[in-house]
Residue, then its C-alpha position, 0 to 999 in steps of 0.5 A: m691208114s695210108n702209108l708214107n712213101l719216102t723215096t729218098l728216105q736207114t734210121e739212126r740207131k742208138p748203140a746198145a748199152n755195154s752188156t760186158y760192163i753189166k755182166l762184170a758187175v753182176q759177177w763181182l757183186n756175187e763174189a763180193l757177197c760170198f765172203v765168210p762171216i765171222a761167228i761169235g757165239a750165235s751172232f755175227a760181228v762187224a769186222d774190225s781192222l784186225v779181222l780185215q787182215n783175213h785174206q778172204l775179206h780183203a779179196a771180197a772188199k777189193r771186189y766190192r770196190k770194183f763193183v761200185l766203181l763199175i756201177t758208177l761207170i754204167c750210170t754215167s755212160n749208158f743212161g741218157f738223162g745222166q749225161s751232163n753238158a747235153i740237151k736231152v729230147k724225149f719223144i712222148g707221142n704225136c708232137g709231144l717232146y720233153l726237153t731238158d739240160g738238167n736244169s730247166n724242163i720244157y714240154i712241147d705240145f704236151p700234155y695232149k688228149s691221149g688217143a685224140y683223132k686216133y693218134m698216139e696214146y700214152d701211159r698215165s705215168e707220163i703225166d705223173s712224171i711231169k716236172d714241177n714248175a716246168i715250161f709248157i709250149f704249144t703250137h696250137r690248141h687241137a686235142d692231139h697237141y693240147s689238153k686244157k683239162i690236164l694242163k690246168k692241174l699243172n703248175g709252171q709257165k704255159f705258152d700258146p698262140w694266145n700269149v706267144s708274145k711273152l715267150e721272149k721273157l724265157a731268156e731271162s730265166i733259162t740259161d743260154f736260151k732263146i726262142q723265136a715264134f713263127k706264125t705258120k699256116h694250119k688248115v683243116f678242111g679249108i678252115s684256118f687255125k691259129h698256129y705257131s712254129y718255133l726255133i729254140t736256140w739253147h746252149g748253141k743248139k738250134i732246134y726247130i719245132s714245126g707242129d702241124t704246119g706244112d708251110l715252108e716259108d719261114v723254115s726255109k730261111i733258117k740256117d744251120i738247124d741242128w735238129a728239125f722236128v717236122n711232120p711228114w707232110l712238111f717234109m714231103n712238101s720240101k721234097n716235092e717243091k724242091v725247097k731245102i730245109d737246112a738241118k743236120k738231123f730230122g725227126i719225123y713225128h706226128l705219125y699214126p700208131n700203125q702208120k708205115i714208112n716205105g722207101e729208103i731212110p737217109n742217115n740224117l732222118q729219124i722216124l719217131k714212132n717209139q714213144g720214150e725214145i731219147i735224142i741227145l744233143p751234146y754241147 
């Protein structure tokens, strides 16, 4: 497998969850559970208001309240899909993405045939975890982007180059949402295939989806993209042809499982090789 040499390309790394919170939570839980039960004969009684005057139980109850508060803090601050007022983008594999704002669920180029053309495989749990009544949007119907066999078993709205004109209606059912479709070039061994790229504007955030195209004509005209998810050949075309893509952040996707990236990676570029990785766009 040929390696990519991105000569102008440090990958952004998401800060680790606060391990101090977790250590404290475990410590306080242990302390809270190590109270002395009140024996009555051979059984245990639930402590009433008088028994709670016992100093040990007071201390244990206090520690337990602290434990519950800390667990709440961990859940709200460290788990990506628990954050409110944000769009979460999960990288599934190839060009497969899952986008959600907590209310609507959108899948891009997924489900596809796992391992098609020696590209990325995925676990069966990814199919099982697909949300009910989700929206599925495909750039084209090649097997590494699309699986008719799996898709027909799923409920929800489904869009691809053959009914792309209906995409505009999504704005009626999704809050603060707009999508633009661009007919873009995609050739394999000189044969052209029907292909669209997309610009999603959601809660004021612009998200560009390239799919398999290397065509710069439309993307070069879009201003102020927040995240551009692009394949490596489109990104390299922009560098080689000195055509600017006006994006704050880039996600390079559709790599082979063992494909290497050589060269320095700029801070605004993220190589999407770790399946399950989550990108958060606060709004």
